[in-house]
C-alpha positions in Angstrom: -3.4 -27.5 7.3 -5.8 -28.0 4.5 -7.5 -25.3 2.3 -10.9 -25.8 0.6 -10.5 -26.0 -3.1 -12.9 -23.1 -3.8 -10.9 -21.0 -1.3 -7.5 -21.6 -2.6 -5.5 -19.5 -5.3 -2.8 -21.3 -7.2 0.5 -19.7 -8.0 1.0 -18.0 -11.3 3.3 -20.2 -13.4 5.6 -17.3 -14.2 6.6 -16.4 -10.6 8.7 -17.8 -7.8 7.6 -19.0 -4.4 9.2 -15.8 -2.9 7.3 -13.6 -5.2 4.1 -15.5 -4.6 4.5 -15.1 -0.8 5.2 -11.5 -1.2 2.1 -10.9 -3.3 -0.5 -11.6 -0.7 -0.9 -9.5 2.6 0.2 -6.2 1.2 -2.0 -6.7 -1.9 -5.3 -7.2 -0.2 -4.7 -4.3 2.3 -3.8 -2.0 -0.7 -6.4 -3.3 -3.1 -9.2 -3.1 -0.4 -8.3 0.4 0.5 -8.2 1.7 -3.1 -11.4 0.0 -3.9 -13.2 2.0 -1.2 -12.7 5.2 -3.3 -14.4 5.7 -6.6 -11.3 6.7 -8.4 -11.2 7.4 -12.2 -8.4 7.3 -14.7 -6.5 10.6 -14.7 -7.2 11.5 -11.1 -4.4 12.2 -8.6 -3.4 10.1 -5.5 -0.6 10.6 -3.1 0.8 7.5 -1.4 2.8 8.0 1.8 5.1 5.1 2.5 5.4 4.1 -1.1 8.2 1.6 -0.6 6.5 -0.4 2.1 4.7 -3.7 1.6 1.4 -1.9 1.2 2.5 1.2 -0.5 4.6 -0.4 -3.2 1.6 -2.5 -4.1 -0.7 0.6 -4.0 1.6 2.5 -6.5 1.4 -0.4 -9.0 -2.3 -0.9 -8.8 -3.0 2.9 -9.1 -0.8 3.2 -12.1 -2.5 0.2 -13.6 -5.8 2.0 -13.2 -4.5 5.1 -15.0 -4.1 7.2 -11.8 -1.4 9.9 -11.6 0.6 8.9 -8.6 2.8 11.0 -6.2 5.0 8.8 -4.0 6.4 9.8 -0.8 9.6 7.9 0.3 13.3 8.3 1.1 15.3 9.8 -1.7 17.5 6.7 -2.2 14.4 4.8 -3.3 13.4 7.4 -5.9 14.2 5.2 -9.0 12.5 2.2 -7.4 9.1 4.0 -6.9 9.4 5.5 -10.4 9.9 2.0 -11.8 6.7 0.9 -9.9 4.8 3.7 -11.7 5.1 6.9 -9.7 4.7 10.1 -11.7 6.2 12.2 -9.0 8.4 11.5 -5.9 8.7 13.4 -2.7 11.7 12.8 -0.5 10.4 13.1 3.0 13.8 13.5 4.5 14.2 16.7 2.7 10.7 18.2 2.5 7.4 18.0 4.2 5.0 16.2 1.9 2.0 17.8 3.6 3.1 21.1 2.2 2.8 20.0 -1.3 0.8 22.5 -3.4 -0.9 19.7 -5.5 -4.4 18.7 -4.6 -5.4 15.0 -4.6 -8.5 13.0 -4.9 -7.0 10.4 -2.3 -4.3 10.6 0.2 -3.3 7.0 1.2 -1.0 6.8 4.2 0.3 3.3 3.7 2.5 3.5 6.8 0.2 5.2 9.2 2.7 7.9 10.1 0.6 11.0 9.3 -3.0 12.0 10.0 -6.1 13.4 8.4 -5.6 16.8 9.9 -2.1 17.1 8.7 -3.0 15.9 5.1 -6.4 17.7 5.0 -4.9 20.6 2.9 -3.7 18.2 0.3 -7.3 17.0 -0.5 -9.5 18.4 -3.1 -13.2 19.2 -2.1 -14.7 15.7 -1.7 -11.2 14.1 -1.3 -10.6 11.1 0.8 -7.9 10.3 3.3 -7.2 6.6 4.2 -4.6 5.3 6.6 -3.4 1.7 7.1 -3.0 2.4 10.8 -5.4 3.2 13.6 -3.8 6.5 14.3 -3.3 8.5 17.5 -5.9 7.3 20.1 -7.5 5.2 17.3 -8.8 8.3 15.7 -9.0 6.7 12.2 -11.8 4.5 13.5 -13.9 7.5 14.7 -13.1 10.1 12.1 -15.2 8.5 9.4 -18.2 9.1 11.7 -17.3 12.7 12.5 -16.1 14.1 9.2 -19.6 13.9 7.5 -21.0 16.0 10.4 -18.3 18.8 10.1 -17.8 18.5 6.3 -18.9 22.2 5.7 -16.0 23.2 8.0 -13.4 21.0 6.3 -14.3 21.4 2.6 -16.4 18.4 2.2 -13.4 16.1 2.8 -13.6 12.8 4.6 -11.8 9.8 5.9 -12.5 6.1 5.4 -11.4 3.4 7.7 -9.6 0.7 5.7 -10.9 -2.6 6.9 -9.5 -5.2 4.4 -12.3 -7.2 2.7 -12.3 -10.0 0.0 -8.6 -11.0 0.3 -9.1 -13.9 -2.2 -10.6 -11.5 -4.8 -7.6 -9.2 -4.4 -5.1 -11.9 -4.7 -6.9 -13.3 -7.9 -6.9 -9.8 -9.3 -3.1 -9.5 -8.8 -2.5 -13.0 -10.0 -3.8 -11.9 -13.4 -1.6 -8.9 -13.4 1.5 -11.1 -12.5 0.6 -13.4 -15.4 0.6 -10.4 -17.7 3.8 -9.2 -16.3 2.2 -6.1 -14.9 2.9 -6.6 -11.2 5.9 -7.6 -9.2 6.2 -7.6 -5.4 9.1 -5.7 -4.0 11.4 -8.0 -1.8 13.9 -6.4 0.4 15.5 -9.6 1.9 15.0 -13.2 2.3 15.9 -15.2 5.4 15.9 -19.0 6.0 13.5 -20.1 8.7 16.3 -20.7 11.0 17.0 -16.9 11.0 13.4 -15.8 11.6 14.5 -14.0 14.8 16.9 -11.9 12.8 14.3 -11.3 10.2 11.9 -9.9 12.7 14.6 -7.7 14.2 15.3 -6.3 10.8 11.6 -5.6 10.2 11.3 -3.9 13.6 13.8 -1.2 12.5 11.1 0.2 10.3 13.2 0.8 7.3 12.6 -2.3 5.1 11.7 -1.9 1.4 8.7 -3.9 0.5 8.6 -7.3 1.9 10.9 -9.6 4.0 10.4 -13.2 3.0 11.0 -16.4 5.1 12.1 -19.4 3.0 11.4 -22.9 4.1 13.4 -25.8 2.7 11.8 -29.4 2.5 13.6 -32.4 0.9 16.4 -30.0 -0.2 14.0 -27.8 -2.1 12.8 -24.3 -1.2 
């Protein structure tokens, strides 16, 4: 496979192949979603699924922009998400994050396991809900068309469908952060190519932290 020179992004010199691979897909999903909302420093965002491939990126990018971040994850990952930049952590195994009394400018469901209607009470007037998933009966595609019509009934809150755009721009942005030492992809496990079936089985359990990376060896080099 060949890539046009003006489309390629070279690796940062201060990273590994594994880190570079893990700094792509989740990055452009997270960055595209965040960029759809006009957030300002000091505002508040809740990230559900803060230890996933998308969520772990979102926490870091939001913190970089001066956003106050509440992260939802398993309690055992509390210190991890704090190290990524979370100001507050909610352990979803012990409490229902949708009952949180804080009000947010953005609720970003980075694992697609909640819904706008469950999270609506978390939003400030004018607040936005974004999910990385289509939702039940693909509702997250249609709600952006419906919520503007019923906004007087829902406190001027809305949803935005997160269709990733400009992946190269997102990766170039994160490349600069990596070079400054301000971003690091979360890697759960690495598998050699020969164990790719086992890697998929592990991912399918739905409990991975960050990314699972496949390593390929060529001429005795990874």
